[in-house]
C-alpha positions in Angstrom: 94.0 -95.5 -48.8 96.2 -93.1 -50.4 95.6 -91.6 -54.1 96.6 -89.2 -56.2 95.0 -86.8 -58.8 97.1 -84.7 -61.7 96.8 -81.2 -60.3 93.2 -79.9 -62.9 90.6 -77.5 -61.9 87.8 -80.0 -62.2 87.8 -84.0 -62.2 85.1 -86.6 -63.7 83.2 -88.3 -62.7 85.1 -90.9 -64.5 87.9 -90.4 -62.6 86.7 -91.0 -59.2 85.4 -94.5 -59.6 88.4 -94.9 -61.3 90.9 -93.9 -58.4 88.5 -95.6 -55.7 87.9 -98.3 -56.7 84.2 -97.9 -57.1 80.8 -97.4 -59.9 80.3 -94.4 -60.8 77.1 -94.7 -59.8 77.7 -94.9 -56.7 79.3 -91.5 -56.2 75.9 -90.7 -57.3 73.9 -92.3 -55.4 76.0 -90.5 -52.4 76.0 -87.0 -54.3 72.0 -87.0 -53.5 72.4 -88.5 -49.5 75.2 -86.3 -48.4 74.8 -82.3 -48.7 78.8 -82.1 -48.7 79.2 -83.8 -52.2 78.5 -80.3 -54.9 79.8 -81.1 -58.1 79.9 -78.8 -59.5 77.1 -79.7 -63.2 78.1 -78.1 -67.1 75.9 -77.1 -70.3 75.8 -80.7 -70.9 75.1 -82.1 -67.5 78.4 -83.7 -66.9 79.6 -83.3 -63.6 82.4 -81.9 -62.4 84.8 -83.1 -59.2 86.1 -79.9 -57.5 89.3 -81.3 -55.4 86.9 -80.3 -52.3 84.1 -82.9 -54.0 87.2 -85.5 -53.6 88.4 -84.4 -50.1 84.3 -85.0 -48.6 83.8 -88.2 -51.1 87.4 -89.5 -48.8 86.1 -88.8 -46.2 82.6 -90.7 -47.0 84.8 -93.3 -48.3 86.6 -93.3 -45.1 83.7 -93.5 -43.1 80.8 -96.1 -44.9 83.4 -99.2 -47.1 87.3 -98.6 -44.4 85.1 -98.0 -41.5 81.8 -100.4 -41.7 79.4 -97.1 -41.2 75.8 -97.1 -42.5 75.2 -94.0 -44.6 73.1 -92.5 -41.4 75.7 -92.6 -39.3 78.1 -91.3 -41.3 76.1 -88.2 -42.1 75.5 -87.5 -38.1 79.1 -88.1 -37.6 80.0 -85.1 -40.7 77.2 -83.8 -39.7 78.4 -83.2 -35.4 81.6 -84.9 -35.0 84.5 -82.1 -36.6 87.3 -83.3 -34.9 86.6 -86.6 -36.7 87.3 -85.0 -39.7 89.9 -83.4 -38.6 91.2 -86.9 -38.1 90.6 -88.5 -41.1 92.2 -85.5 -42.6 95.3 -86.2 -41.6 95.4 -90.5 -42.0 95.1 -89.5 -45.1 98.1 -87.1 -45.4 99.7 -89.2 -43.5 98.9 -92.6 -45.6 100.4 -89.7 -48.2 103.5 -89.3 -46.7 104.3 -92.6 -45.8 103.9 -93.4 -50.4 106.0 -90.8 -51.2 108.4 -93.0 -48.2 107.4 -95.7 -50.0 108.6 -94.9 -53.3 112.3 -93.6 -52.1 113.1 -96.4 -50.3 112.4 -98.2 -53.9 114.4 -95.7 -55.8 116.9 -96.3 -53.5 117.0 -99.8 -54.1 116.8 -99.8 -57.3 119.6 -97.7 -57.9 122.1 -99.8 -55.1 
């Protein structure tokens, strides 16, 4: 799943939820379940997610939603298996490259 975010320092929980097509309650739940999700909170108490938080959320999303791990299994993999974390990072970068290539292909088709 390739998701692009605008270039900002922080993102709201609503932006994350709409980008991943999940409920905000799932994000709040995973925040409690996984120590690697640590969004800042502003004075109002709204969560502000950094790019690192988004990368961690992508990792959790990939393990739980795409690969079908349980929350406990995903936690175990995140804690013990750094190789898989790097593999998921490479997968996301390749998806971004593929999305760009598809966009360019569509542009060339529109020209001809």
